[in-house]
N, C-alpha and C positions, 0 to 999 in steps of 0.2 A: 201320510201321517194324520191320524184322527184323534180328536179330543172329544170324549163323551161326557156330557154333564148330566147330573141327576135329574134335571128338569126335562130331559128328553131332547136336548139339543146336541147336534154333532157339528163340530167345526173341523173341516178337512183342510189341512195345510199342504200346499204344494211343496214337496220336499226339496226339489231342485232350487226353487226360489229362496227357500229358507236357508239352504246351504250357502248359496251365493251371498245372501244378506249377512250371514254370520261371518263369512270371509271378508266382506267389505267392512264389517264392524272391527275386525281384528286389524285390517289395514289402516283404518282411520284412527284407531287407538294408537298405532305406531307412528302415524304421521301427524297426529293432533288435528285432523280435519273434523269439521262439524256437520257434515251432511248426514242425513238420516236414511239409511238403507231401508227398504221395505220388502216384505214377502207377501205372497198371494195366499188367500184362503177363501173357502166357501162355507157358508153356514146353512144348516138344514134343520128344519123343525118337522115334527110328525103329528099327524091327525089323531091325537089321543084324547079321550075324555078327561083323564087325569094324567098330566104330563110328568110322571115319575117313572123312571126306568131302572131296572137292575143292571142291564148292560145293553149295548147297541154297537153294531159294527157296520162298516161300509165295505161292500165288495165290488164296487165299480160297475161299469156298463156291461151290457150284453156284448160279448166279443164276436159272436157269429150269428147272423140273422138269416134265417131261411124263410122266404116268403110262404112256401107251402106249410111249414111248421107254424107260422104265424096264424094262418087260416084255421089250422087244426086246433090250436090252443084257444083261439077266439070262440070256437064253437063249443069248447068244453068248459071254459071259465068265463067269469064276468069281467075279467080284466084283459085288455089288449096289451098291457105293458110287459107281459112275461117275455115277449120276443123282441121288443124294440126299446127297452128301458135304457136311459143314459146314466142312471144312478140307481143303485139297489142297496137296501139296508135290511138287516135283521134286528128287530127291536124286541126286548123282553120287558114288558110293562110290569110294574109292581102291583097294580090294581086291575080289577076287571076279571072276566072269566077266560081270557086268552092266555095260553102258556107263552106264546110268542107270536109275532106278526112279521110278515114280509112287506116292506114298503118300497114302492117303485115309482119312478117318474121319468117321463121323457122330456122334461123341461130342464134346461141347464141353469144352474144357479148362477147369479151374478157374481163375478170375481171381485172380492174386496181386497184392500191393501192395508197393511198395518205397519206403522213405523216401529223400528226395533231399537230406538235410542234408549228404551227402558232397560235394555241389557246392560248398559254401562252402569246404571244405578244399582242393578242387582248384583253386579260382579263383586262388589265389596263384601257382600254377604253370601257369596256362593256356597261356602262350606256348610253353613247352617241351613241354607235353603235346600241344598241337595239332600241333607240328612232328613229334614222334615218331609220333603217330597217322598223319599224312600219309605219312611215310616208310614205316611198316610196311604201310600200305594200298596205296600206289601201287607200291612196289618190294619186294614180299614176296619175289620170286625173286632179288633182288640181295643180295650179302653186305654188309648194312648192320649196323653196331654197334647193339645193342639192349640195353635194360635189362631184367633179369629181374624178373617179378612174383612175390612170395612166394607160397607155396602157400596160405597163409591168405587173402590178398587175392584170389587167383584163385578160390578156393573160394567166397568171398562174392560176387564179381562175377558169376560164372556161375550162382550159386544151386545149387551142387552138392548141397546138402542135400535138394533136391526133384528127383527123377529126371525129372519131367515126364510129360505124357500120352503113352503109347506109341501110335504111329501104325503100322498094318500096311501092308505093301507090297501094292498092288492088282495091279500087274504090273511087269515089268522088261524092258528091251531088252537082249538078250545078243548081243554081236557081238565076241567076244574076238579080238584084244587091244585093241579100241577102248575108250577110257575118256573120258567127258565131263569136261572140265576147267573150263568156265565156262558159266553160264546167264544169259541176259539176257532179261528180260521186256519184251514190247512194251507200248505204252500200253493201258490196260484195254479199250477197245472192240474191240480186234483179236483178243484171245485167242490170242496167239502167243508163242513163246519161241524164241530163237536159242541153239543148243547148239554150242559149239566142242569138238573132241575131239583126242585124241592122234595121229590119223592125218591131220590137216590138213583136216578137213571141217567145214563149218558146216551144221547141220541145223535146219530150221524145223519146230517141233513145234506142232501144233494142240492147245491146252489143253482144248478141249471134246470133240473126237473122239478125242483121245489117239493121234494118228497123225503120223508124219513126212511132211510134205506136200512138201518140197523139200530138196535137198541141194546145197551148193556145195562144190567140191573144189579141191585144190591150194592150201590156205590154212593152211599150218603156222604155228604160233605166232601165230594170229590172235586178235583181240579184237573184240567186237561191241557195237554200240549202235544206237539207233533215232532216226530223224529224221522229223518231220512237216512238211508244207508245205501251207498253204492256197493253192490256185492263184489265189485272188483277192487275197490280201494278202501273200504271200511267206512265208519261213520263220520270221519273227519275230512273226507275228500271235498274237492271243490267241483261244483257242477258247472259245466260249460253249456250254456243254452244253444250255442251254435252247433253242438255235436249231438245229433239226434240219437245216436247209439247209446250215449251215456245215460240219457233219460230212461231208456228201456231197461237199464240195469239198476235203476233206483228202486228201492223198496221203502214203502211208507208205513210208519207205525204210529199208533196213538198211545201216548203215555198218560196214565191215569194215576193220580195220587189220591188214594182213599184216606181222607183226613181223619175220619173217625177210627179207622183200623191202623193207620200209620204205615200203610204199605204202598209200594209203587208197582203197578201192573202195566205191562207193555203188550199191546195187541197189534198184530200185523193186519193190514188191510187185505181183505180177501179170506182171512181165516180168523174170524172174530169170536168163534165159539169158546176158545180158551186162550189165556195169555201165553205168549212165548217166553215170558220171564216175569217173575214176581219176587220182590225182596221187601223185607221189613226195614223201615228207616226211622220209625218212631213218629211221635206227634209233633205238631207245631211247625211244619214246613210249608213253604210257599213254592209252588211250581210255576216257573217263569219261562215263557218262550223267548229264545234268543233271536236277535235280528239276523237276517241272512246276509246283509251287507251294510256298511256304514252309511251315514247320511252323506249324500252326494255321490254314492257309488254307482248310481245308474246314469250319471252323466256320460255322454259319449265323447271320447277323446281320440286323438290321432289325426292323421293327415287325410286328404282326399283319397278315397279308394281303399284306405286301410284304417278303419275306425273300430273302436271297441269300447266296452264299458270301462269306466275308471276303475271299478273293482268288480271282479266276477262274483256272482252270488254263490254263497256256500250252501251246503246241505242244511236242512232244518235241524235245529238242535234245541235242547232245553236244559234248565238247571234247577236245582233245589236250593232255597235259602231259608235259614233258620232265624228265629227271633234274636239270637245272640250273635248274628253276623256270620255264622258258618255257611259255607256253600259247598255244593256237591254237584258235579257234572254227571249227566246220564249218558252212558255209552253202551252200545249193544254189539256184541261179537257173536256172530253165528257162523 
């Protein structure tokens, strides 16, 4: 779980420790105990001239390291981090001539710990807080009334006393005046990201080779999400990572909501020349990627010799939300 701040700081929270801390909070609330559970997080900062970003995502360490590939990449690029990075990020700065940059480091950030006793103080106002958070997240570009957070609270929430681990820029794509506005990561096995920019293009970026592999044009004001479909079970099936055959049957689609035209277009990976489906839904929607498993779902449960994840990850899906609270799920039947 990552929180991206406009000043170019990313806080990555360990999901399992957060889940356990929240469970402890619930248990303590029931038993009237006063201990303060904690969760783990890391804070990252980026080497930017003007630390203001439109979006930033973390996509983890390099999973496979080939020594021969490392030598080849070292001879072709100025960065040796492409093959041995322990943390990788895509950052879209608001200023400068770079459309976006790839930041990598082979240094592990120090793990910090945060007490969660503030959760009890917020619980009494949870309804209003959730509504305010939803409004600020889904309609950040709309003129919505918002309450200001005091400088002291904002300082504490963002952990400004800790500048975070500085991550250098490995390389940047410069294509002035194009600026990347939003970054959407594909499900983990595919190593892809969809980047929407200010010139109405959607770029598919390969996270391993660090190359733009395809570009969709004429989609100004677009939003992107991902959709998976198991050709044997439909778009609402559950993917079992232990079954290699089921992964071979999964088909990946990129869903694009063209905000200025009010249309949803779905493209299948591998045949991106034309959409497999297109429908007009109107203006004013927000396209949201749905989580593939609940918080704590990756915890391993079971007895020795027979372990499994608490919740099996589902196929990637997405939904549309309107300003008046309507929602619409996106399903594809082929």
